[in-house]
C-alpha positions as a Markdown table, in Angstrom:
| # | Residue | x | y | z |
|---|---|---|---|---|
| 1 | Unk | 118.0 | 156.2 | 167.1 |
| 2 | Unk | 116.0 | 159.4 | 166.9 |
| 3 | Unk | 113.1 | 161.1 | 168.8 |
| 4 | Unk | 110.7 | 162.6 | 166.3 |
| 5 | Unk | 107.1 | 164.3 | 167.8 |
| 6 | Unk | 105.0 | 163.6 | 164.9 |
| 7 | Unk | 104.7 | 159.7 | 164.7 |
| 8 | Unk | 102.8 | 156.8 | 163.1 |
| 9 | Unk | 99.4 | 156.4 | 165.4 |
| 10 | Unk | 99.7 | 153.0 | 164.3 |
| 11 | Unk | 101.7 | 150.1 | 163.5 |
| 12 | Unk | 101.3 | 146.8 | 160.8 |
| 13 | Unk | 99.3 | 145.0 | 163.0 |
| 14 | Unk | 96.8 | 147.7 | 164.6 |
| 15 | Unk | 98.9 | 148.6 | 167.3 |
| 16 | Unk | 98.1 | 152.0 | 169.2 |
| 17 | Unk | 101.6 | 153.6 | 168.9 |
| 18 | Unk | 101.8 | 155.6 | 172.2 |
| 19 | Unk | 104.6 | 158.7 | 172.7 |
| 20 | Unk | 108.0 | 156.6 | 174.1 |
| 21 | Unk | 107.1 | 153.6 | 171.6 |
| 22 | Unk | 109.7 | 152.5 | 170.2 |
| 23 | Unk | 108.8 | 151.1 | 166.3 |
| 24 | Unk | 110.9 | 150.6 | 163.3 |
| 25 | Unk | 110.1 | 151.2 | 159.6 |
| 26 | Unk | 111.1 | 148.6 | 156.5 |
| 27 | Unk | 110.5 | 149.9 | 153.2 |
| 28 | Unk | 106.6 | 150.9 | 154.0 |
| 29 | Unk | 105.5 | 149.0 | 156.5 |
| 30 | Unk | 106.2 | 150.6 | 160.2 |
| 31 | Unk | 107.0 | 147.7 | 162.9 |
| 32 | Unk | 106.3 | 148.0 | 167.0 |
| 33 | Unk | 109.1 | 146.5 | 168.8 |
| 34 | Unk | 106.9 | 144.8 | 171.2 |
| 35 | Unk | 105.5 | 143.2 | 167.3 |
| 36 | Unk | 108.9 | 142.4 | 165.6 |
| 37 | Unk | 108.4 | 138.7 | 166.0 |
| 38 | Unk | 105.0 | 138.4 | 164.5 |
| 39 | Unk | 106.7 | 141.1 | 161.0 |
| 40 | Unk | 109.7 | 138.9 | 161.0 |
| 41 | Unk | 108.5 | 135.7 | 161.4 |
| 42 | Unk | 104.3 | 136.8 | 159.1 |
| 43 | Unk | 106.0 | 138.9 | 156.8 |
| 44 | Unk | 110.0 | 138.2 | 156.2 |
| 45 | Unk | 109.3 | 134.6 | 156.2 |
| 46 | Unk | 112.3 | 133.8 | 159.5 |
| 47 | Unk | 112.1 | 131.0 | 161.6 |
| 48 | Unk | 112.9 | 132.0 | 165.4 |
| 49 | Unk | 114.7 | 128.5 | 166.9 |
| 50 | Unk | 116.3 | 128.8 | 170.3 |
| 51 | Unk | 120.0 | 127.5 | 171.1 |
| 52 | Unk | 120.1 | 125.5 | 173.8 |
């Protein structure tokens, strides 16, 4: 993980990115760690599964 001072203002979902937040870049999409599940299911059509 690298630290940057000049980060995006908000992610794909409109959530503000603040100092200390972790975010991911997928091509042109910036996604906060807290929105990663939503991105994977909504945009990449992933499926969340709970193992029992």
